[in-house]
C-alpha positions as CSV (number, residue, x, y, z in Angstrom):
1,M,26.7,34.7,-25.7
2,E,26.9,31.2,-28.1
3,V,29.3,29.1,-26.2
4,L,26.9,29.9,-23.2
5,L,24.0,29.9,-25.2
6,G,24.4,26.4,-25.9
7,S,25.5,25.9,-22.1
8,L,22.4,26.7,-21.0
9,V,20.4,24.4,-23.9
10,T,22.6,21.8,-22.6
11,I,22.0,22.4,-19.4
12,L,18.3,22.9,-20.0
13,T,17.8,19.4,-21.7
14,A,19.4,17.3,-19.1
15,I,16.9,18.5,-16.5
16,M,14.4,17.5,-18.7
17,V,15.7,14.4,-19.7
18,E,15.7,13.4,-15.8
19,Y,13.0,15.3,-15.2
20,F,10.9,12.7,-17.3
21,R,13.1,9.2,-16.5
22,R,12.5,9.7,-12.6
23,P,9.8,6.4,-11.8
24,K,6.4,8.5,-12.1
25,L,3.6,6.5,-9.7
26,A,0.3,5.6,-10.2
27,I,-2.3,4.6,-7.6
28,M,-5.2,2.6,-8.2
29,I,-8.5,1.2,-7.2
30,I,-8.6,-2.7,-7.7
31,D,-11.5,-5.8,-7.3
32,P,-11.8,-6.9,-4.2
33,I,-10.6,-10.0,-3.8
34,D,-12.6,-12.6,-2.1
35,L,-11.4,-16.6,-0.4
36,N,-13.0,-19.1,1.3
37,F,-10.4,-21.6,3.0
38,K,-11.8,-25.3,3.6
39,S,-9.1,-25.4,6.5
40,P,-8.9,-24.3,9.2
41,R,-8.0,-21.0,9.8
42,P,-8.2,-17.8,11.8
43,A,-11.8,-17.2,9.5
44,Q,-13.3,-19.0,6.7
45,S,-13.8,-16.2,4.0
46,I,-12.6,-13.3,3.4
47,R,-12.6,-9.6,1.6
48,S,-9.6,-8.3,0.3
49,L,-10.0,-4.3,-0.4
50,R,-6.8,-3.6,-1.9
51,L,-4.6,-0.8,-4.0
52,K,-2.3,-1.3,-7.3
53,V,0.7,0.8,-7.8
54,F,1.4,0.9,-10.7
55,N,5.3,2.5,-12.5
56,K,4.0,4.4,-16.1
57,A,6.0,3.7,-18.7
58,L,7.0,7.4,-21.0
59,P,4.7,8.0,-23.8
60,F,4.9,7.7,-27.0
61,G,7.0,10.7,-27.7
62,A,9.6,10.0,-25.4
63,K,10.1,5.7,-25.5
64,W,14.0,7.1,-26.7
65,M,14.3,7.5,-23.2
66,S,13.6,4.6,-20.8
67,R,12.3,6.1,-17.1
68,K,13.3,4.8,-13.7
69,T,12.5,1.4,-12.0
70,A,10.6,2.8,-8.4
71,A,13.5,1.3,-6.5
72,Q,12.9,0.4,-2.7
73,C,8.9,1.5,-2.8
74,H,7.2,1.8,0.9
75,G,4.8,3.2,2.4
76,F,1.8,4.2,4.8
77,I,-1.6,4.1,4.8
78,S,-3.9,6.1,7.4
79,F,-7.5,5.7,8.1
80,H,-9.6,8.7,9.0
81,H,-14.0,9.7,9.3
82,L,-15.7,11.2,6.5
83,D,-14.8,15.1,8.5
84,G,-10.8,13.7,8.2
85,Q,-10.5,13.4,11.4
86,N,-7.6,10.7,12.1
87,I,-8.9,7.5,13.5
88,F,-6.4,6.2,15.1
89,G,-3.8,8.7,15.2
90,R,-1.1,6.6,13.8
91,V,-0.6,5.3,10.4
92,M,-0.3,1.5,9.4
93,P,2.3,0.4,6.7
94,I,1.7,-0.8,3.7
95,R,2.0,-4.8,3.2
96,W,2.7,-5.9,-0.1
97,T,0.3,-8.2,-1.0
98,N,2.6,-11.0,-2.7
99,T,4.8,-10.5,-0.2
100,P,5.1,-14.0,1.9
101,E,3.8,-14.5,5.4
102,Q,5.3,-12.8,7.9
103,V,6.4,-16.2,9.7
104,P,8.3,-16.0,13.6
105,I,12.0,-16.2,14.0
106,T,12.5,-19.4,16.8
107,F,16.0,-20.0,19.0
108,E,17.3,-22.7,20.9
109,I,18.5,-21.3,25.1
110,D,19.2,-24.2,26.9
111,G,17.0,-26.9,25.6
112,K,14.5,-24.5,24.9
113,T,12.4,-22.7,22.1
114,F,11.6,-19.7,21.9
115,S,9.6,-17.6,18.8
116,Y,9.2,-14.3,17.9
117,F,8.5,-11.9,14.8
118,D,11.2,-9.2,14.8
119,R,8.9,-6.3,12.6
120,L,11.6,-3.8,11.8
121,I,13.8,-6.4,9.6
122,F,10.8,-7.6,7.9
123,G,9.8,-4.2,6.8
124,L,12.7,-3.7,5.6
125,T,12.7,-6.8,2.8
126,Q,9.8,-5.7,2.0
127,R,10.1,-2.5,-0.6
128,P,10.2,-4.0,-3.7
129,N,11.4,-2.3,-6.8
130,I,8.6,-1.8,-9.5
131,P,9.8,-1.4,-12.6
132,P,8.6,0.8,-15.8
133,G,5.5,-0.6,-17.5
134,E,4.3,-2.7,-14.2
135,S,2.8,-2.4,-11.1
136,E,2.9,-4.2,-6.9
137,E,-0.9,-4.3,-5.0
138,I,-0.7,-3.7,-1.5
139,D,-3.4,-4.8,0.5
140,V,-5.5,-2.3,2.5
141,A,-8.4,-3.4,4.5
142,V,-10.1,-6.8,5.0
143,R,-13.9,-8.3,5.9
144,L,-13.9,-11.6,7.4
145,D,-16.7,-14.2,7.9
146,N,-19.9,-13.0,9.0
147,D,-18.6,-9.7,10.5
148,E,-20.5,-6.0,10.2
149,E,-16.3,-4.7,11.0
150,C,-13.1,-5.6,8.9
151,Y,-10.0,-4.8,10.2
152,G,-6.6,-2.7,8.1
153,W,-4.5,-5.3,7.0
154,S,-0.8,-5.5,7.4
155,N,2.5,-7.5,8.4
156,E,1.1,-7.9,12.4
157,S,-2.1,-8.6,10.9
158,Y,-0.2,-12.2,10.7
159,F,0.7,-12.6,14.5
160,S,-2.1,-9.8,16.4
161,V,-4.7,-11.6,18.6
162,P,-6.6,-12.7,18.3
163,K,-4.9,-13.6,14.2
164,W,-6.3,-11.6,11.5
165,R,-8.4,-9.6,14.0
166,N,-6.7,-6.7,14.6
167,E,-8.1,-4.8,17.0
168,D,-5.7,-2.1,16.6
169,W,-6.9,-1.1,13.3
170,K,-10.8,-2.1,14.2
171,L,-13.6,0.1,12.1
172,S,-16.6,-0.4,13.1
173,K,-19.4,-0.6,10.3
174,G,-19.8,2.7,8.5
175,R,-17.7,4.8,5.9
176,Y,-13.9,6.0,5.9
177,L,-11.4,7.6,4.3
178,V,-8.4,5.6,3.5
179,F,-5.0,7.9,2.3
180,V,-1.9,6.7,0.8
181,T,1.5,7.6,0.4
182,I,3.7,5.4,-1.2
183,I,7.6,6.0,-1.5
184,S,10.2,5.6,-3.8
185,E,14.0,6.8,-4.9
186,G,13.0,9.3,-6.6
187,E,9.0,10.1,-5.9
188,K,6.2,10.2,-3.5
189,R,2.2,9.7,-4.0
190,T,0.0,10.0,-2.0
191,G,-3.7,8.6,-2.9
192,L,-6.5,9.6,-0.9
193,F,-10.1,7.2,-1.4
194,R,-13.5,6.1,0.2
195,L,-13.6,2.9,2.3
196,L,-17.6,1.3,2.2
197,N,-17.6,-0.4,5.4
198,D,-21.8,0.0,6.1
199,V,-23.1,-2.2,3.2
200,P,-22.9,-6.6,2.5
201,K,-19.6,-7.6,3.1
202,N,-20.4,-8.5,-1.1
203,S,-20.4,-5.5,-1.5
204,C,-17.5,-4.2,1.0
205,R,-15.0,-1.3,-1.5
206,L,-12.7,1.3,-2.3
207,E,-14.1,3.8,-4.1
208,S,-12.9,7.2,-5.4
209,A,-12.8,10.1,-2.9
210,L,-15.6,12.2,-3.5
211,P,-14.3,16.7,-5.0
212,N,-14.9,17.8,-1.3
213,D,-13.0,15.4,1.1
214,S,-10.1,16.1,2.6
215,I,-8.1,15.1,5.6
216,S,-6.8,17.0,8.3
């Protein structure tokens, strides 16, 4: 009986340790970023709405363990009306803010130069690892120049027509729900937020969802 009890305690302890060591992600709102450009760009001013994905450190009493890194983080965003209906009927792959802009792959055949964007390869290279106690930012949407509408922001924004204003993710003046899913090895985290785009550009922002907000 003592051997059995000892084995059970050992197994439970191992399970508990492994549970605490798993990545623990949180998705948080950060202040919008306002940028202005002097050189010719698809837009001369931009207000960028972003979120922060944070891998929580272990609590003080568990510092003798080490939490695992959230590896190969990726995910998607969906935009919804306030009644929960998905506006576009699909999800938008997330873009990690600190990853490089996508550039075309160029090659030459018979003296002619061709360019294309490999969405698959580029997407797979954008899967950062987030160590415990550290974070990475993701882009959600942008509002450009004097536009009233805003646009979901992803890697496709760099080669949309027109550039930066991706009609596939165009959000007219109004208020919306933003549902975010982040996936890593051993962890999945979701978050629901409000996007306020019925206000002046300098007030366009993300807010926490209300208690009764939900998506369908």
